[in-house]
ZAGU-435286 format. One record per residue (C-alpha): residue in three letters; y, x, z. Coordinates in steps of 0.001 Angstrom, whole numbers, m for minus. Example, Ala and Ser with C-alpha at 12.3 -4.5 7.8 and 13.67 -1.06 7.14 Angstrom:
BEGIN
rest = ALA&c2 = m4500&c1 = 12300&c3 = 7800
rest = SER&c2 = m1060&c1 = 13670&c3 = 7140
This chain:
BEGIN
rest = UNK&c2 = m588&c1 = 436&c3 = m363
rest = UNK&c2 = 3638&c1 = 1089&c3 = m1248
rest = UNK&c2 = 5670&c1 = 1099&c3 = 2565
rest = UNK&c2 = 8818&c1 = 1140&c3 = 1486
rest = UNK&c2 = 8109&c1 = m1423&c3 = m1778
rest = UNK&c2 = 6852&c1 = m3817&c3 = 817
rest = UNK&c2 = 9814&c1 = m3216&c3 = 3112
rest = UNK&c2 = 11692&c1 = m4119&c3 = 50
rest = UNK&c2 = 10236&c1 = m7331&c3 = m945
rest = UNK&c2 = 9555&c1 = m8785&c3 = 2866
rest = UNK&c2 = 12934&c1 = m8165&c3 = 2771
rest = UNK&c2 = 13722&c1 = m9670&c3 = m192
rest = UNK&c2 = 11363&c1 = m12601&c3 = 803
rest = UNK&c2 = 13899&c1 = m13031&c3 = 3908
rest = UNK&c2 = 17000&c1 = m13180&c3 = 2720
rest = UNK&c2 = 15231&c1 = m15323&c3 = m630
rest = UNK&c2 = 14135&c1 = m17865&c3 = 2043
rest = UNK&c2 = 11397&c1 = m17963&c3 = m357
rest = UNK&c2 = 8772&c1 = m16556&c3 = m2440
rest = UNK&c2 = 9076&c1 = m18337&c3 = m5615
rest = UNK&c2 = 12334&c1 = m16938&c3 = m5972
rest = UNK&c2 = 11853&c1 = m14031&c3 = m3520
rest = UNK&c2 = 9702&c1 = m13127&c3 = m6663
rest = UNK&c2 = 11953&c1 = m14526&c3 = m9855
rest = UNK&c2 = 14437&c1 = m11546&c3 = m8639
rest = UNK&c2 = 11939&c1 = m8990&c3 = m8151
rest = UNK&c2 = 10946&c1 = m9915&c3 = m10996
rest = UNK&c2 = 6752&c1 = m9938&c3 = m10397
rest = UNK&c2 = 4717&c1 = m13156&c3 = m9834
rest = UNK&c2 = 4430&c1 = m14910&c3 = m7132
rest = UNK&c2 = 843&c1 = m14172&c3 = m6698
rest = UNK&c2 = 2279&c1 = m10934&c3 = m6191
rest = UNK&c2 = 4568&c1 = m11150&c3 = m3789
rest = UNK&c2 = 2297&c1 = m12705&c3 = m1524
rest = UNK&c2 = m548&c1 = m10846&c3 = m1769
rest = UNK&c2 = 2155&c1 = m7741&c3 = m872
rest = UNK&c2 = 3034&c1 = m10044&c3 = 2382
rest = UNK&c2 = m274&c1 = m10270&c3 = 3552
rest = UNK&c2 = m1344&c1 = m7024&c3 = 2931
rest = UNK&c2 = 2003&c1 = m6296&c3 = 5185
rest = UNK&c2 = 931&c1 = m8464&c3 = 8148
rest = UNK&c2 = m2735&c1 = m6775&c3 = 7653
rest = UNK&c2 = m1303&c1 = m3506&c3 = 8140
rest = UNK&c2 = 412&c1 = m4045&c3 = 10933
rest = UNK&c2 = m2182&c1 = m6461&c3 = 12234
rest = UNK&c2 = 969&c1 = m9523&c3 = 13192
rest = UNK&c2 = 2387&c1 = m12549&c3 = 11678
rest = UNK&c2 = 6168&c1 = m11478&c3 = 9784
rest = UNK&c2 = 6852&c1 = m15475&c3 = 8793
rest = UNK&c2 = 5828&c1 = m19345&c3 = 9377
rest = UNK&c2 = 5246&c1 = m20894&c3 = 6642
rest = UNK&c2 = 5537&c1 = m24117&c3 = 5960
rest = UNK&c2 = 5106&c1 = m26552&c3 = 2183
rest = UNK&c2 = 9005&c1 = m26912&c3 = 3120
rest = UNK&c2 = 10011&c1 = m23730&c3 = 5193
rest = UNK&c2 = 10225&c1 = m20603&c3 = 5699
rest = UNK&c2 = 10859&c1 = m18776&c3 = 9360
rest = UNK&c2 = 10364&c1 = m15529&c3 = 11154
rest = UNK&c2 = 8408&c1 = m15360&c3 = 13873
rest = UNK&c2 = 9365&c1 = m12973&c3 = 16491
rest = UNK&c2 = 8541&c1 = m9427&c3 = 16024
rest = UNK&c2 = 9251&c1 = m10835&c3 = 11955
rest = UNK&c2 = 12437&c1 = m10766&c3 = 13669
rest = UNK&c2 = 12110&c1 = m7110&c3 = 14902
rest = UNK&c2 = 10937&c1 = m5711&c3 = 11660
rest = UNK&c2 = 12823&c1 = m7039&c3 = 9019
rest = UNK&c2 = 16230&c1 = m5581&c3 = 11283
rest = UNK&c2 = 14422&c1 = m1992&c3 = 11079
rest = UNK&c2 = 13241&c1 = m2593&c3 = 7456
rest = UNK&c2 = 16683&c1 = m3584&c3 = 7022
rest = UNK&c2 = 17871&c1 = m84&c3 = 8500
rest = UNK&c2 = 15184&c1 = 1907&c3 = 6573
rest = UNK&c2 = 16581&c1 = 610&c3 = 3410
rest = UNK&c2 = 19917&c1 = 702&c3 = 4162
rest = UNK&c2 = 19531&c1 = 4747&c3 = 5354
rest = UNK&c2 = 17721&c1 = 5397&c3 = 1643
rest = UNK&c2 = 20299&c1 = 3742&c3 = m523
rest = UNK&c2 = 23481&c1 = 5665&c3 = 1101
rest = UNK&c2 = 21495&c1 = 8363&c3 = 948
rest = UNK&c2 = 21070&c1 = 8173&c3 = m3467
rest = UNK&c2 = 24735&c1 = 6561&c3 = m3907
rest = UNK&c2 = 25842&c1 = 9601&c3 = m1173
rest = UNK&c2 = 23598&c1 = 11882&c3 = m3945
rest = UNK&c2 = 24799&c1 = 9970&c3 = m7152
rest = UNK&c2 = 28708&c1 = 9742&c3 = m6076
rest = UNK&c2 = 28264&c1 = 13636&c3 = m5670
rest = UNK&c2 = 27319&c1 = 14098&c3 = m9073
rest = UNK&c2 = 28352&c1 = 11503&c3 = m11260
rest = UNK&c2 = 30570&c1 = 8662&c3 = m11584
rest = UNK&c2 = 29260&c1 = 5149&c3 = m10684
rest = UNK&c2 = 28589&c1 = 3402&c3 = m13439
rest = UNK&c2 = 26816&c1 = 216&c3 = m13926
rest = UNK&c2 = 26802&c1 = m3607&c3 = m14145
rest = UNK&c2 = 28573&c1 = m5580&c3 = m10900
rest = UNK&c2 = 28081&c1 = m9300&c3 = m10848
rest = UNK&c2 = 30495&c1 = m11010&c3 = m9131
rest = UNK&c2 = 31133&c1 = m14514&c3 = m7751
rest = UNK&c2 = 34353&c1 = m15885&c3 = m6315
rest = UNK&c2 = 36816&c1 = m18909&c3 = m5989
rest = UNK&c2 = 38929&c1 = m19641&c3 = m9604
rest = UNK&c2 = 42064&c1 = m19010&c3 = m7075
rest = UNK&c2 = 41484&c1 = m16445&c3 = m5378
rest = UNK&c2 = 39996&c1 = m14948&c3 = m8980
rest = UNK&c2 = 42345&c1 = m15985&c3 = m10473
rest = UNK&c2 = 45929&c1 = m15257&c3 = m8487
rest = UNK&c2 = 44417&c1 = m11377&c3 = m7032
rest = UNK&c2 = 41587&c1 = m10396&c3 = m9089
rest = UNK&c2 = 41747&c1 = m11668&c3 = m13261
rest = UNK&c2 = 45212&c1 = m10391&c3 = m13206
rest = UNK&c2 = 44168&c1 = m6605&c3 = m11862
rest = UNK&c2 = 40967&c1 = m5731&c3 = m13350
rest = UNK&c2 = 42806&c1 = m3923&c3 = m16162
rest = UNK&c2 = 43895&c1 = m1477&c3 = m13215
rest = UNK&c2 = 40002&c1 = m1381&c3 = m12459
rest = UNK&c2 = 37852&c1 = m459&c3 = m15872
rest = UNK&c2 = 40896&c1 = 2898&c3 = m16205
rest = UNK&c2 = 40321&c1 = 3793&c3 = m12575
rest = UNK&c2 = 36040&c1 = 3188&c3 = m13230
rest = UNK&c2 = 35612&c1 = 2672&c3 = m16930
rest = UNK&c2 = 31829&c1 = 3398&c3 = m16495
rest = UNK&c2 = 31481&c1 = m46&c3 = m14183
rest = UNK&c2 = 30719&c1 = m3908&c3 = m16248
rest = UNK&c2 = 32823&c1 = m6757&c3 = m14411
rest = UNK&c2 = 30473&c1 = m9577&c3 = m14914
rest = UNK&c2 = 32975&c1 = m12195&c3 = m13144
rest = UNK&c2 = 31429&c1 = m16145&c3 = m12372
rest = UNK&c2 = 35001&c1 = m18059&c3 = m11229
rest = UNK&c2 = 33558&c1 = m21262&c3 = m9575
rest = UNK&c2 = 33981&c1 = m24074&c3 = m6662
rest = UNK&c2 = 29980&c1 = m23624&c3 = m6139
rest = UNK&c2 = 28920&c1 = m21171&c3 = m3374
rest = UNK&c2 = 25742&c1 = m18811&c3 = m5755
rest = UNK&c2 = 22652&c1 = m18579&c3 = m3898
rest = UNK&c2 = 23163&c1 = m14053&c3 = m4231
rest = UNK&c2 = 19799&c1 = m13322&c3 = m4105
rest = UNK&c2 = 18396&c1 = m16643&c3 = m6629
rest = UNK&c2 = 20860&c1 = m15738&c3 = m9124
rest = UNK&c2 = 20621&c1 = m12018&c3 = m9269
rest = UNK&c2 = 24681&c1 = m11345&c3 = m7943
rest = UNK&c2 = 25818&c1 = m7967&c3 = m6105
rest = UNK&c2 = 28202&c1 = m9381&c3 = m4354
rest = UNK&c2 = 30786&c1 = m13055&c3 = m4181
rest = UNK&c2 = 34238&c1 = m13095&c3 = m2049
rest = UNK&c2 = 33731&c1 = m16254&c3 = 560
rest = UNK&c2 = 35102&c1 = m18666&c3 = 2607
rest = UNK&c2 = 35206&c1 = m19912&c3 = 5685
rest = UNK&c2 = 32443&c1 = m18855&c3 = 8694
rest = UNK&c2 = 29769&c1 = m16745&c3 = 6985
rest = UNK&c2 = 25909&c1 = m18367&c3 = 7118
rest = UNK&c2 = 23447&c1 = m15623&c3 = 5955
rest = UNK&c2 = 23388&c1 = m13870&c3 = 8782
rest = UNK&c2 = 20840&c1 = m11364&c3 = 6256
rest = UNK&c2 = 24383&c1 = m10414&c3 = 3887
rest = UNK&c2 = 26749&c1 = m7211&c3 = 4684
rest = UNK&c2 = 30393&c1 = m8695&c3 = 4815
rest = UNK&c2 = 33672&c1 = m7450&c3 = 4886
rest = UNK&c2 = 36974&c1 = m9342&c3 = 5520
rest = UNK&c2 = 39500&c1 = m10062&c3 = 3278
rest = UNK&c2 = 42559&c1 = m11638&c3 = 4847
rest = UNK&c2 = 42596&c1 = m16001&c3 = 5054
rest = UNK&c2 = 43280&c1 = m18590&c3 = 3781
rest = UNK&c2 = 46171&c1 = m20879&c3 = 4571
rest = UNK&c2 = 45456&c1 = m24727&c3 = 3411
rest = UNK&c2 = 49012&c1 = m27193&c3 = 3055
rest = UNK&c2 = 49310&c1 = m30321&c3 = 2214
rest = UNK&c2 = 51174&c1 = m31121&c3 = m960
rest = UNK&c2 = 52526&c1 = m34024&c3 = m3547
rest = UNK&c2 = 55229&c1 = m33251&c3 = m6677
rest = UNK&c2 = 58799&c1 = m34699&c3 = m6411
rest = UNK&c2 = 56991&c1 = m37552&c3 = m8623
rest = UNK&c2 = 54772&c1 = m39134&c3 = m6198
rest = UNK&c2 = 57788&c1 = m38474&c3 = m3299
rest = UNK&c2 = 60406&c1 = m40445&c3 = m5314
rest = UNK&c2 = 57798&c1 = m43176&c3 = m5132
rest = UNK&c2 = 55937&c1 = m43753&c3 = m2058
rest = UNK&c2 = 58367&c1 = m41430&c3 = 435
rest = UNK&c2 = 56958&c1 = m38289&c3 = 2677
rest = UNK&c2 = 54338&c1 = m38965&c3 = 5353
rest = UNK&c2 = 55939&c1 = m38255&c3 = 8810
rest = UNK&c2 = 52911&c1 = m37871&c3 = 10280
rest = UNK&c2 = 49207&c1 = m37548&c3 = 10110
rest = UNK&c2 = 48552&c1 = m40990&c3 = 10827
rest = UNK&c2 = 50786&c1 = m42825&c3 = 7970
rest = UNK&c2 = 49145&c1 = m41077&c3 = 5747
rest = UNK&c2 = 47122&c1 = m44435&c3 = 6223
rest = UNK&c2 = 49776&c1 = m45766&c3 = 3740
rest = UNK&c2 = 49619&c1 = m43184&c3 = 1230
rest = UNK&c2 = 47607&c1 = m42263&c3 = m2248
rest = UNK&c2 = 45598&c1 = m39017&c3 = m1902
rest = UNK&c2 = 43239&c1 = m37334&c3 = m4331
rest = UNK&c2 = 40176&c1 = m36623&c3 = m2664
rest = UNK&c2 = 38555&c1 = m33432&c3 = m2967
rest = UNK&c2 = 34364&c1 = m33493&c3 = m4053
rest = UNK&c2 = 31797&c1 = m30928&c3 = m1722
rest = UNK&c2 = 29519&c1 = m29335&c3 = m4333
rest = UNK&c2 = 26881&c1 = m29098&c3 = m1451
rest = UNK&c2 = 27664&c1 = m32848&c3 = m869
rest = UNK&c2 = 28871&c1 = m34545&c3 = m3497
rest = UNK&c2 = 31183&c1 = m36440&c3 = m762
rest = UNK&c2 = 34591&c1 = m35854&c3 = m592
rest = UNK&c2 = 35697&c1 = m33382&c3 = 2077
rest = UNK&c2 = 37237&c1 = m34759&c3 = 5169
rest = UNK&c2 = 41181&c1 = m33702&c3 = 5611
rest = UNK&c2 = 41845&c1 = m31374&c3 = 8538
rest = UNK&c2 = 45223&c1 = m30580&c3 = 10630
rest = UNK&c2 = 45920&c1 = m29543&c3 = 13634
rest = UNK&c2 = 47761&c1 = m31199&c3 = 15403
rest = UNK&c2 = 49190&c1 = m30754&c3 = 19254
rest = UNK&c2 = 47172&c1 = m28167&c3 = 19170
rest = UNK&c2 = 44371&c1 = m29653&c3 = 18526
rest = UNK&c2 = 41842&c1 = m29213&c3 = 15150
rest = UNK&c2 = 40936&c1 = m32712&c3 = 14012
rest = UNK&c2 = 39458&c1 = m34077&c3 = 10657
rest = UNK&c2 = 40424&c1 = m37247&c3 = 8512
rest = UNK&c2 = 38238&c1 = m38969&c3 = 6334
rest = UNK&c2 = 40689&c1 = m41156&c3 = 3834
rest = UNK&c2 = 39986&c1 = m43011&c3 = 952
rest = UNK&c2 = 41243&c1 = m42143&c3 = m2678
rest = UNK&c2 = 41883&c1 = m43849&c3 = m5858
rest = UNK&c2 = 41353&c1 = m40707&c3 = m7420
rest = UNK&c2 = 38391&c1 = m37379&c3 = m6488
rest = UNK&c2 = 37587&c1 = m34071&c3 = m8326
rest = UNK&c2 = 35263&c1 = m31179&c3 = m7611
rest = UNK&c2 = 37107&c1 = m28761&c3 = m9472
rest = UNK&c2 = 40599&c1 = m27358&c3 = m7973
rest = UNK&c2 = 42052&c1 = m26939&c3 = m11492
rest = UNK&c2 = 42096&c1 = m30788&c3 = m12208
rest = UNK&c2 = 42430&c1 = m31355&c3 = m8776
rest = UNK&c2 = 45956&c1 = m29763&c3 = m8385
rest = UNK&c2 = 47187&c1 = m31271&c3 = m11682
rest = UNK&c2 = 46078&c1 = m34585&c3 = m10035
rest = UNK&c2 = 48875&c1 = m33396&c3 = m7396
rest = UNK&c2 = 51592&c1 = m31875&c3 = m10347
rest = UNK&c2 = 51288&c1 = m35398&c3 = m11722
rest = UNK&c2 = 51359&c1 = m37448&c3 = m8524
rest = UNK&c2 = 48337&c1 = m38947&c3 = m8219
rest = UNK&c2 = 48042&c1 = m38306&c3 = m5121
rest = UNK&c2 = 49185&c1 = m36039&c3 = m1861
rest = UNK&c2 = 46620&c1 = m32621&c3 = m2244
rest = UNK&c2 = 44624&c1 = m30823&c3 = 357
rest = UNK&c2 = 45348&c1 = m27158&c3 = m701
rest = UNK&c2 = 45687&c1 = m23256&c3 = m259
rest = UNK&c2 = 48815&c1 = m21484&c3 = m858
rest = UNK&c2 = 47694&c1 = m18620&c3 = m3286
rest = UNK&c2 = 47094&c1 = m22449&c3 = m4858
rest = UNK&c2 = 49879&c1 = m23405&c3 = m4993
rest = UNK&c2 = 52245&c1 = m20681&c3 = m4825
rest = UNK&c2 = 53936&c1 = m21034&c3 = m7831
rest = UNK&c2 = 54178&c1 = m24326&c3 = m7825
rest = UNK&c2 = 56032&c1 = m24229&c3 = m4668
rest = UNK&c2 = 57872&c1 = m21892&c3 = m5243
rest = UNK&c2 = 58979&c1 = m23857&c3 = m8854
rest = UNK&c2 = 59366&c1 = m26711&c3 = m7238
rest = UNK&c2 = 56574&c1 = m28505&c3 = m9673
rest = UNK&c2 = 55042&c1 = m29337&c3 = m6162
rest = UNK&c2 = 56806&c1 = m29962&c3 = m1670
rest = UNK&c2 = 55226&c1 = m29039&c3 = 1123
rest = UNK&c2 = 54028&c1 = m31899&c3 = 3481
rest = UNK&c2 = 53261&c1 = m32275&c3 = 7203
rest = UNK&c2 = 53696&c1 = m28709&c3 = 7555
rest = UNK&c2 = 53642&c1 = m29117&c3 = 11278
rest = UNK&c2 = 49529&c1 = m29959&c3 = 11585
rest = UNK&c2 = 49295&c1 = m26997&c3 = 9207
rest = UNK&c2 = 45707&c1 = m26534&c3 = 10219
rest = UNK&c2 = 43788&c1 = m22498&c3 = 11271
rest = UNK&c2 = 43461&c1 = m20691&c3 = 8464
rest = UNK&c2 = 40561&c1 = m19845&c3 = 7752
rest = UNK&c2 = 39074&c1 = m16621&c3 = 7357
rest = UNK&c2 = 37887&c1 = m14592&c3 = 3491
rest = UNK&c2 = 35549&c1 = m12224&c3 = 3698
rest = UNK&c2 = 33419&c1 = m10655&c3 = 1031
rest = UNK&c2 = 29377&c1 = m10141&c3 = 916
rest = UNK&c2 = 26884&c1 = m8455&c3 = m133
rest = UNK&c2 = 22841&c1 = m8047&c3 = m292
rest = UNK&c2 = 22241&c1 = m4789&c3 = 1641
rest = UNK&c2 = 19403&c1 = m3991&c3 = m1401
rest = UNK&c2 = 22181&c1 = m4360&c3 = m4066
rest = UNK&c2 = 24684&c1 = m1865&c3 = m3105
rest = UNK&c2 = 24526&c1 = 969&c3 = m5049
rest = UNK&c2 = 27236&c1 = 3024&c3 = m6024
rest = UNK&c2 = 29349&c1 = 235&c3 = m8420
rest = UNK&c2 = 28549&c1 = m2572&c3 = m5898
rest = UNK&c2 = 30546&c1 = m495&c3 = m3164
rest = UNK&c2 = 33374&c1 = 334&c3 = m5474
rest = UNK&c2 = 34371&c1 = m2719&c3 = m6584
rest = UNK&c2 = 33406&c1 = m3527&c3 = m3143
rest = UNK&c2 = 35988&c1 = m1464&c3 = m1963
rest = UNK&c2 = 38164&c1 = m1862&c3 = m4459
rest = UNK&c2 = 38634&c1 = m5815&c3 = m3921
rest = UNK&c2 = 39524&c1 = m5128&c3 = 135
rest = UNK&c2 = 42114&c1 = m3130&c3 = m767
rest = UNK&c2 = 44300&c1 = m4926&c3 = m3666
rest = UNK&c2 = 43450&c1 = m8403&c3 = m1497
rest = UNK&c2 = 43588&c1 = m7992&c3 = 1831
rest = UNK&c2 = 47657&c1 = m6962&c3 = 1159
rest = UNK&c2 = 47371&c1 = m10417&c3 = 37
rest = UNK&c2 = 45643&c1 = m12960&c3 = 2304
rest = UNK&c2 = 46784&c1 = m11061&c3 = 5534
rest = UNK&c2 = 49508&c1 = m12708&c3 = 7170
């Protein structure tokens, strides 16, 4: 048994939360992945995973072994990267996923600088409001907002996004400005649909120092940031979006912030990647994104 290959396969199964998805990402038959894990458990003399038809979880021994495997594989990747960095400029393809707002406002305008600095790195950039499954979709790194649930990913903070409640002058002229969160019940809003559930997201505020979420009925609801923004610009209703997305329209007067004293707490933004994909090219791209994004996302 190739112990390093077995460790890497075990880590990939845990990250993918599925034998089938791990097999696809490793370009291996599912039966081969299953065999590797069975041989590894037999070699260690203890089960590492609890399997059922719907779920996969770690045993206590599996949790300890996962941490050890991740540390060993990280050390190997670091050693290889150090040797490569000392002799060669980083090269290769980096597949990235990030919210469209951050991509359009921060990353895309400066990609030409990245190309000039690292001409041998190819960037495949996906802009989407749908959080991607890095392991299953073969993505090397991603920018994510909010609390991070997947502890198997390396996460590096980028800053925060502030969320605003906005309306167009056209809307405010017709319906007036809400004076309180409670007044929203008599206003029109445009809801944003969760890409995970298909349901409208709650509107978030902070009143008297306490966070609150409000579900509001609406005539219009969309599931893409640009379309959502344009609904607001056209006066279809109040919208709630990041200051990063709204900034240019606030400066031009095409949007106005309302309920500014009830802004919700800022949302943390991170760039994440699986340790197993931490090639020199990936780490170079991650470091570059941190370099350009932190000044934009730090209050």
